[in-house]
Every structure is written in C-alpha cells, then in structure tokens.
C-alpha positions in Angstrom: 0.0 0.0 0.0 1.2 3.5 -0.8 2.2 5.8 2.0 2.1 9.5 2.1 4.8 11.0 4.2 3.6 12.7 7.4 3.6 16.4 6.8 2.6 17.5 10.3 6.0 18.5 11.5 7.2 20.5 8.6 10.6 22.1 8.7 11.1 22.2 5.0 11.2 25.5 3.2 8.3 24.4 1.0 5.2 25.0 3.0 3.5 21.8 4.1 6.3 19.4 3.4 8.5 17.5 5.9 12.1 16.8 5.0 13.1 14.1 7.5 12.9 11.6 4.7 15.0 13.5 2.2 18.1 13.9 4.3 19.9 11.1 2.5 19.7 9.1 -0.7 19.1 6.0 1.4 16.0 7.5 3.0 14.7 8.7 -0.4 15.3 5.1 -1.8 13.5 3.5 1.1 10.5 5.8 0.9 10.2 5.4 -2.9 10.4 1.6 -2.5 7.5 1.7 0.0 5.5 3.9 -2.3 4.6 7.5 -2.9 1.0 8.5 -2.9 0.0 10.7 -5.9 -1.4 13.3 -3.4 2.3 14.2 -2.8 2.7 14.9 -6.5 -0.3 17.2 -6.6 0.6 19.0 -3.3 4.1 19.5 -4.5 3.1 20.8 -8.0 0.8 23.3 -6.3 3.4 24.4 -3.7 6.1 25.1 -6.3 3.7 26.8 -8.7 4.2 24.3 -11.5 1.4 22.8 -13.6 0.6 19.1 -13.2 1.3 18.5 -16.8 4.8 20.1 -16.6 5.7 18.2 -13.4 4.4 14.9 -14.9 6.5 15.5 -18.0 9.6 15.9 -15.9 8.8 12.5 -14.3 8.2 11.0 -17.8 4.6 10.5 -17.1 1.5 12.0 -18.6 -0.9 14.0 -16.5 -3.6 11.5 -17.4 -1.4 8.6 -16.0 -1.0 10.5 -12.7 -4.8 11.2 -12.6 -5.5 7.5 -13.2 -3.0 6.5 -10.4 -4.7 9.0 -8.1 -8.3 7.8 -8.9 -7.2 4.1 -8.4 -5.3 5.0 -5.2 -2.2 3.5 -6.9 1.3 4.6 -5.7 3.9 6.0 -8.1 6.3 3.4 -9.4 9.6 3.5 -7.4 11.5 5.2 -10.2 9.0 8.1 -10.5 8.6 8.2 -6.7 12.4 8.5 -6.2 12.5 11.2 -8.9 9.7 13.1 -7.2 11.4 12.9 -3.8 14.7 14.1 -5.2 12.8 17.1 -6.8 11.3 17.9 -3.4 14.7 17.8 -1.8 16.1 20.0 -4.6 13.4 22.6 -4.1 14.0 22.5 -0.3 17.7 23.3 -0.9 16.9 25.8 -3.6 14.5 27.8 -1.4 16.9 27.6 1.5 19.7 29.1 -0.6 17.8 31.5 -2.8 15.1 32.5 -0.4 11.8 31.9 -2.1 10.1 29.5 -4.6 9.8 32.4 -7.1 13.5 33.1 -6.9 14.4 29.4 -7.2 12.0 29.0 -10.2 13.6 32.0 -11.8 17.1 30.5 -11.3 15.9 27.2 -12.7 14.8 28.9 -15.9 18.0 31.0 -16.3 20.7 29.7 -18.7 23.9 28.7 -17.0 27.4 27.6 -17.8 27.5 30.0 -20.7 25.1 27.8 -22.7 21.5 27.7 -23.7 20.7 25.0 -21.2 18.9 25.9 -18.0 18.9 24.0 -14.7 15.3 23.1 -15.4 16.4 21.1 -18.5 18.5 18.8 -16.3 15.6 17.8 -14.0 14.4 15.1 -16.3 16.5 12.4 -14.7 17.4 11.8 -11.0 21.1 12.1 -12.0 20.3 15.5 -13.5 18.6 16.6 -10.3 21.8 15.5 -8.4 23.9 17.7 -10.7 21.6 20.7 -10.1 21.9 20.0 -6.4 25.7 20.1 -6.7 25.4 23.5 -8.4 23.3 24.8 -5.5 26.0 23.5 -3.1 28.5 25.6 -5.1 26.3 28.7 -4.8 25.9 28.0 -1.0 29.7 28.0 -0.7 30.1 31.2 -2.7 30.9 30.0 -6.1 28.8 31.6 -8.8 26.7 29.4 -11.0 
C-alpha cells in the first residue's frame, strides 16, 4: 500500500512538506520503494507553482497517468517516486539558498554555464537533479553558477 509522508512536522522550506525523509539518498530510496501517494505529486506541484502537466512531464509520465493512479489509489512506481522525492529535496535546498520559490523557479529557468541550457532542463533524470543539487551547493559555498 502506498504511503504519504507525514507532513505535520514541517521544517522544510516548502510549506506543508517534511524533509526528514530527504536527508539522504538511502531515505529517499526506502521511501520510494515503500510507495509514494500521488497526493504528494499534486501537493508539490501546487506548492512550487508548477502545472501538473509540466511536473508529470519531468517525471516522464502523462498528467492522465497521474490522474489514473490517483483515482485508483495507486502509488507511483519506485523510479518516479524517487525522482519526485529528489525534486522535493532540490526545491527544499533551492529555497533555503535562494530565499523563495519564485527566486528558485527564476534560477531554474535561467541559462547557466554560458550555454543555452537551463537547470530546469536537467531535472528530467534523477542524476540531473543531483547535478543541479551540486550546483546549488557551489552557490551556497560562494561559487557563482
């Protein structure tokens, strides 16, 4: 059965989310393996001001598939669940470093590394999320992205 992480003790920068389960890749893996309720998907999309269709696309799902999972009370597959949890962790760190969801969304849509690519373009894989997370770490330590 899918489980939705308890959000009652939120300390995460994203309102309504708890980050105890995103402190390590092991915790993310274990939670994704148990199952991620699609309600987390919808709550996260709303919290970060991203359309369901856009977020579903990042996870390589259609918004219709997410809707079907939700109606059937079916958990996300572990791969998509892990990807979603990594995105939540990324947003948590991005908001912590840049201040607000709007500032972080702006940064995600800004070209970097003297190219036409944006950090948002890298979010389509969990590995890409990890690379963007490393870039945020660089910013936190004073290196310009």
